[in-house]
C-alpha positions as CSV (number, residue, x, y, z in Angstrom):
1,M,-21.3,8.9,7.9
2,L,-18.5,6.6,8.1
3,N,-17.7,4.5,11.0
4,I,-14.3,3.1,11.4
5,R,-13.5,-0.5,13.0
6,K,-10.2,-2.2,13.6
7,G,-9.9,-5.0,11.0
8,G,-8.5,-8.5,11.2
9,H,-6.6,-10.7,9.4
10,R,-9.2,-11.9,7.0
11,E,-9.7,-8.2,5.9
12,L,-5.9,-7.9,5.4
13,E,-6.2,-11.1,2.9
14,R,-9.1,-9.3,1.2
15,Y,-7.9,-5.8,0.8
16,Y,-4.5,-6.8,0.2
17,S,-4.7,-7.2,-3.7
18,L,-6.4,-3.7,-3.4
19,M,-3.3,-2.4,-1.9
20,E,-1.2,-4.2,-4.4
21,L,-3.2,-1.9,-7.1
22,D,-3.1,0.9,-5.0
23,F,0.2,1.4,-4.1
24,D,3.6,1.0,-5.8
25,K,5.7,-2.5,-4.9
26,K,8.5,-0.8,-3.9
27,E,6.6,0.8,-0.8
28,L,4.6,-2.3,-0.3
29,L,5.2,-4.3,2.8
30,P,5.1,-7.7,2.7
31,K,1.5,-9.2,3.7
32,L,3.4,-11.8,6.0
33,A,5.4,-8.7,7.8
34,I,1.7,-6.9,8.2
35,H,0.2,-10.0,9.6
36,R,2.9,-10.7,12.3
37,A,2.9,-6.6,12.9
38,M,-1.2,-6.8,13.5
39,M,-0.9,-9.6,15.9
40,K,1.9,-8.0,18.1
41,G,-0.4,-4.9,18.0
42,E,2.0,-2.7,16.1
43,M,-0.1,-2.1,13.1
44,E,-4.0,-1.7,12.7
45,L,-5.8,-2.1,9.8
46,L,-8.8,0.1,10.1
47,V,-12.0,-0.1,8.0
48,F,-14.3,2.7,6.8
49,S,-17.7,1.7,6.1
50,D,-21.0,3.3,5.5
51,S,-23.6,1.7,8.1
52,Q,-26.5,2.7,6.0
53,A,-25.3,0.8,3.1
54,G,-23.8,-1.9,4.7
55,M,-20.3,-2.1,2.7
56,D,-16.7,-1.3,3.3
57,M,-15.7,2.1,1.7
58,A,-12.0,2.9,2.3
59,Y,-9.1,1.2,4.5
60,A,-6.3,2.3,6.1
61,L,-2.9,0.5,7.5
62,V,-1.2,2.3,10.4
63,F,1.8,1.7,12.3
64,C,0.3,2.4,15.6
65,R,2.9,1.7,18.4
66,G,6.2,3.7,18.0
67,L,9.0,6.1,19.6
68,Y,7.6,9.4,20.8
69,G,4.0,8.5,20.9
70,Y,3.4,9.2,17.3
71,V,1.6,7.1,14.7
72,L,2.6,6.5,10.6
73,L,0.1,6.4,8.5
74,K,1.5,3.9,6.1
75,Y,-1.2,3.6,3.7
76,I,-5.2,5.3,3.1
77,A,-7.2,4.6,0.2
78,V,-10.9,4.7,-1.1
79,M,-12.4,1.6,-2.8
80,P,-11.9,1.7,-6.5
81,W,-16.0,1.8,-6.6
82,C,-16.4,4.4,-4.2
83,R,-13.6,7.2,-5.4
84,E,-14.6,10.7,-6.5
85,Q,-17.3,10.9,-3.5
86,G,-15.4,12.8,-1.0
87,L,-15.2,10.0,1.2
88,G,-11.3,10.3,1.6
89,V,-12.0,13.7,3.5
90,E,-14.4,11.7,5.8
91,A,-12.0,8.9,6.3
92,M,-9.4,11.6,7.2
93,R,-11.5,13.3,9.6
94,A,-12.3,9.8,11.2
95,L,-8.6,8.9,11.3
96,N,-7.6,12.1,12.8
97,K,-10.7,11.6,15.7
98,R,-9.0,7.8,16.5
99,Y,-5.4,9.3,17.1
100,A,-6.7,12.3,18.7
101,D,-4.7,11.2,21.8
102,R,-1.0,11.0,20.4
103,Q,1.5,13.0,19.6
104,G,0.7,13.4,16.2
105,I,0.4,11.3,12.9
106,L,2.8,10.9,10.1
107,A,1.9,10.5,6.7
108,E,4.6,9.5,3.8
109,L,3.5,10.8,0.4
110,T,5.7,9.0,-2.0
111,T,6.1,9.7,-5.7
112,F,6.9,6.6,-8.0
113,E,5.4,7.8,-11.4
114,D,4.9,11.4,-10.9
115,E,6.8,12.9,-13.6
116,D,5.4,16.6,-13.4
117,G,4.7,16.2,-9.6
118,S,1.0,17.2,-9.8
119,Y,0.0,14.1,-8.0
120,L,2.3,14.7,-5.3
121,R,1.1,18.4,-5.3
122,K,-2.5,17.3,-5.0
123,L,-1.6,14.8,-1.9
124,Q,0.1,17.5,-0.2
125,K,-2.7,19.9,-0.6
126,F,-5.4,17.3,0.7
127,F,-3.0,16.3,3.9
128,A,-2.6,20.1,4.6
129,R,-6.0,20.9,4.6
130,F,-6.3,18.0,7.7
131,G,-3.0,20.1,9.5
132,Y,-0.1,18.3,8.1
133,V,3.1,20.1,7.5
134,Q,6.0,19.1,6.0
135,V,8.9,17.6,7.9
136,P,12.2,18.4,6.1
137,C,14.3,15.3,5.6
138,D,16.0,13.6,2.9
139,Y,13.7,10.5,2.8
140,R,13.8,7.7,0.1
141,L,11.5,4.7,0.1
142,G,12.2,1.7,-2.0
143,G,14.3,4.2,-4.0
144,A,11.9,6.9,-4.5
145,P,11.5,10.3,-2.5
146,V,9.6,10.6,0.2
147,F,7.5,13.8,1.2
148,L,7.2,13.2,5.1
149,M,4.2,15.1,6.8
150,V,3.4,15.4,10.3
151,K,0.0,16.9,11.9
152,P,0.8,17.6,15.2
153,I,-1.9,16.9,17.7
154,R,0.2,16.8,21.6
155,G,3.4,16.9,20.1
156,T,5.3,19.1,17.8
157,W,5.8,19.6,14.0
158,E,9.5,20.1,14.3
159,L,10.4,16.5,14.0
160,A,13.2,16.7,11.8
161,P,16.1,16.0,14.2
162,V,14.5,12.9,15.0
163,A,12.4,11.7,12.0
164,H,14.6,9.4,11.1
165,R,14.6,7.4,14.2
166,I,10.7,7.2,14.3
167,I,10.8,6.3,10.7
168,R,13.3,3.3,11.3
169,D,11.5,2.6,14.5
170,F,8.2,1.6,12.5
171,Y,9.7,-0.3,10.0
172,S,11.7,-2.4,12.3
173,R,8.6,-3.6,14.0
174,C,7.6,-5.4,11.3
175,L,10.7,-5.9,9.2
176,N,14.2,-7.5,9.7
177,L,17.1,-4.7,10.0
178,F,18.4,-6.0,6.4
179,A,14.9,-5.3,4.9
180,V,14.8,-2.0,6.8
181,D,17.9,-0.7,5.3
182,K,16.9,-2.0,2.0
183,M,13.6,0.1,1.8
184,V,14.4,3.0,3.9
185,D,17.3,5.6,3.7
186,I,16.5,8.8,5.8
187,R,18.6,11.2,7.2
188,P,18.2,14.9,8.5
189,L,19.1,17.5,5.7
190,G,22.4,18.4,5.6
191,E,23.6,15.1,6.5
192,N,25.5,13.0,4.2
């Protein structure tokens, strides 16, 4: 069983190199911006560990403060040496339990190098298993399409009219407006 704890700046230093391997540089936030956001309480680095084995098994970076009471799961990954053991399922359960008092949890599924779409379908299926549904919107992150999903808890899944405000708010909490405009392009469907 995985335990979840809030990580600090040392863990961020240790895990940032893994983030660089696990996520495309176009979607990767600068380390300094994450440190600042953590200091202000805007983001949490969560570390999932196995108390019996005494080792960290997974991590997640979450925007935990934002408009409307939702949180944004920015990154979640199982440690490379622990993959294919079902730990992603345990980590998602722990994450969902941690934010059970929120309106909901948003997740960005990016498709940087997925030519046939199989990886995205696998991610969609994984998140749908935990009650996440698609938020219809035109969203690009670093130029790549994003499939935005939400797990409604106390709030609604119908976020399409306000998703662009919520997402931009999260990013503006750690990046300057120029960097937000460069990285995030989100609009409600049907808007040009």
